[in-house]
N, C-alpha and C positions, 0 to 999 in steps of 0.2 A: 728326783732323783730318785733312790727310789727303789721301791720294791715293786721303786722303781720298782722302791725299794723297795728304788728301792723297795705275805699272803700264802695261802696253801690251796691245794686243788684236788679234784677228782672229777668225775663226770656226772652222768645223769642220775643213776639210782643211789639211794642212801647207802646201800651195802658197798657199792664201788667207792663212794666217797670215804667211808670209814676205812676201807682197805688201804686206799692210797694215802690217807692221812697217817695211818699207822706207819706205813713205809717212810713217808716224808719226815715224820717226827723222829723216827729212828735215825734218819740220815742227817737231820739238821745239825749243823755245827756252827760255832761262833764265827762270824765273818772275820777273816784275817787277811792281811796284805802281805806281799812278798817282803816289803821293807818296813822300817819303823817310821819313815817320814811320810808326810801327806803329799804324795806326788801330784803335780799339776795344780798346786794350790795358788789361788790368787784371791783378791778380796775386792768386794764392792761395798763400800762403807758409807754411812751417812755422816761419819765424823772422821776427820783426819787424826793421825796419832797425836799431834800437838794439842788437839781440842778434846781429847778423850777424858781429860781429868776435869773439864768444866761441866757445869750442870747441864743435863740433857733437857732439850726443849720439848714442848708438846709437838706431836705429829698428827697428821690427818690420815686415817686409814679407812677406806670404804665409806667415806663421808662422815666419819666419826673422829672427833678430836680427842686424842689420848694424852692425858697429862700425868706427870709422875705422881706416885703414891709413896709418901715418905715412910709409911709403915712397912711397905714391901721392900723398899730400899734398905731399911734397917735389918731385914731378914737375910740379906745377901752375905755370902762369905767375904771376908776382908779383902781377898785378892781381887775379886770381881768389882767390889765397891770402889777400891782404890784405883783400879784401872779405868773405871767409868765406862767400860765398853762390854757389850754382850757379843762375844764372838761365836757366830752360828755357822756350822759346817753344813754344806749342801752339795748337790751335784746337778748342775744345769746342763741340758734341759730335761725336764720330766713334767710336761704340762698336764694339768693346770696347776700343779703344786709349785714348780719352779721352772722359769723359762726366761727368755729375753723378750723385750718389748716388741721387737720385730727383727727381720733378717739383717738389718743394717744398724742395729742398736744393741749395745751390750748392757743396757740398763736392765737389771733383773726385775722380774715381776712374778706374780703367781700367789697362790694361797699361802704357802710357807713363807714367802718373802713378806707378805703383808702381816701375817700373824707374828713373825719375828720382829718386825718394826713395832707392832703394837705392844708386844710383851716387853721389849727393851724400853720403850717409852714409859710404860706403866711402872717398870722397875727403877726408873730414873737413870737409865743408861743410854749411851749411844749404841747404834746398831751396826754390826759388821757382818756381812754375808760372804763367807769364804768358800770358793770353789775347790772341792776336794773330790778326787775320784771315789766313787761310792764305796768300793770295798776297802778303801784306806781310811774311811771316816772314823770307824771305831778305834783303830790304832792311834789316829790323830788325837782323838779326845783323851785316850788313855795316856798319851804323851804330853798332855797339857797344851796342845796346839789349838784347841777350840774349847768353848765352854759348853756347847750344846749342839745337837744335830736337829735340823728340820729338813728332811729330805724324803718325805713319804715313807719313812722307815717303819717296817712292821715290828711291833712289839711282840717278841716271843721269848720263851723261857731260856733259850740259848743265849740270846743277847742280854737278857736280864742278869746273866752272870756277871756282866761288866757294867751295864748301864741301867739306870732307872728311867722309865718312860712316863711322862705325863701325857696320857692318851687324849688325842684330839679328833680322831675320825675313824670310820670303819669302812673298809673297801673289800671287794672281791676281785678275782682275777679272770680275765677273758682273753680270747685270741683276737689279734688285730691282723687282718689279712688285706690283700689287695681288693680294690673295689670290684664288685661283682662276684667275689668269693670263688675265683676260678678253680680252686681245689675242692670245692663243695664241702668245706669243713662245717661240722654241726656240733659235735661234742669232742671231748678229748679222746674218745675211742677212735675218732677219725684220723688221729695222728700216727697210728701204726704205719711204719714204712715211709714216714716223711721226716723232713728236717724242720725244726722249729728253733727260733731265736729267742734269747732273753738276755737281760743285762746281768753281768757277772756279779756275784756277791749278794744277789737278791733271793728272796724266798721263791719267786717264780722259777729261777734257775734250779733251785733245790727240788721244787715240785716236779719239774720236767725230768730231772735225773731219776727221781723216785718212780715216776710213771714209766720211764724207759726200762727200768729194772722189772717192773710189774709186767709190762708187755712181753719182755724177753722170757720171763718165767712162765708165761702163758703160751709160749711158742708162737707169738705173733710177730709180724715183720718188725724189724728194729726201728726205733725212734732215735734219730740223731739230734742231739742238742748242741746248738752253737751259742756260745756266750761271748759277750762283748763288753768292753769297759764302760760304754755309755749306751743308753737305750736308743739314742739317735743312730748309733752304728748298727744296732739290731734292726731298726727300721730300714736302713739302707740295704741290709742283706735281703729283706723281704722285697724291696723294690727291684733288686738285681736278680731275683729269682733263686737266690741261694738258700732261702728258707720260705716255707709256705705261710708262716705267720710269726708274729712277735707275741710273746705271752707277757701281759702287763696287767696293771690294776685297771679296773673298769673306768674310773674317771679319766685316766690318761688315754685309754683307747677311745672313749667317747669324744674327748676334746680333739684328739688328733684326727679321727675320722671326719669330724665336722669342719675342721679348719684347714687341713692340708689340701692345697689346691682347690680351696672352696668346696671341699667335700668330694672331690673327684678322684682321690688317690687311694684311700683306705676304707675298709669296712669292718665294723665290730661284729664279732660272732658271739652271741649270747645264747647259751643253752637255755631253752624254755624251762627246764627243771631247776635252773639256778639263775633267776633273773637279776640277782644282785651280784653275779659273778660267783665263781667257785669258792666255797669255804671263806666267806667274808672274814677278814682279819682286822685287828685294831692297829692303827699306826699312831706313833707318838713322838713327842719331843724328848730326845734321849740326853741324859746327863750322867756323867761318871757316877757310879753307884755310891762312892764314898762322899759325894758332894750333896748331902741331904739338905743343906741350907738352900742351895740354888734350886733343887728339885721342889722344895716346899714353897719357895717364893713364886716359881713358875706356875705351880699347881693353883695357888691362890689367885694369881693374876688371871689365869685362864678361866677359873670359876667365876671371877668377876665379869669377864667378857661374856660368858654364857648367860649370866644373870641379867646383864644390862642390854643384851641384844647385839653387842658388837661382833661377837663370834658368828652369829647368824648372818649378819650383813656381809662379813668377809666370805663366808661359805657361798652365799647367794651371788656375790660378784663373780665367782668362778664356776657357777653351776654345780656346786657340791652339796646342795641342800640335803640330798638323800644320804650323805655320809656323816651327818651330824651325830655327836654324842650328847647325852642329856646332862652330864656332869663331868667335871674334871677328875679323873681317877688315875691312880698310879699302878703300873704293871698289871693291867688287866688282860694282856695278851696270852 
């Protein structure tokens, strides 16, 4: 989900990157939804509500058996501990972070899903994965409708006003276009005079808006930015010829270009000057800022997974090895 989330951008030269980042940072605002409710919310849970108060069982994730840690469970806020469930907000699909097993199966899978299962089990909780439209996730957490977000959400200073992030990966942003790159896209400079898609509420959408202003100030042809509630809708716009590309995180682009139509539909455009994507950013598990107890427990659980190799195995399962962080840190975005 996703920044898609749910990253920041510029193009080839360092000067251009600095210029665009300055514009983007100035334009960045806290993600907000039109309403206070989490629209389109549904849940995929490993526990039924009636079972939520019972002891969580061990789970197997990426070939590793995760068992509850009583010391971590003791760190939890009373409300979460008594509920016995870790309610995690996400926005599917945004592969390889969150997606469905296949076109005919609504069982969630992906890196965030597996990490969420592992964290919940280690904390001695059942796991609940709730589908919430991306730009409604932060309001949903603020309203107490979820405990944490795992949706490839970028940790940045604007979001840190409301959430604390336990950072778990680093990613950059790239263009995802049709196979063969019919519009001959190379760098972000090539977007002048074109239409580009992005998921609403994401850093990528903010980056494109900042780039459009920069191009206009330079007297170049206008860049039109189309935003959609879900990244899958942005991809449909590219397929329909309404946009030349979708601007997404590199892991999402790489996974989609490899798997859609067995690699026959999309192509990732990576600027040689930014092989890891434009301005790599940190993504994290977001918890309401006031909930320091849950943040601390999640941070300690993640650090344990990094130390014992579980984290690395989950990353490898989804081809995210290059996005690893070396330690569990809070608010490094």
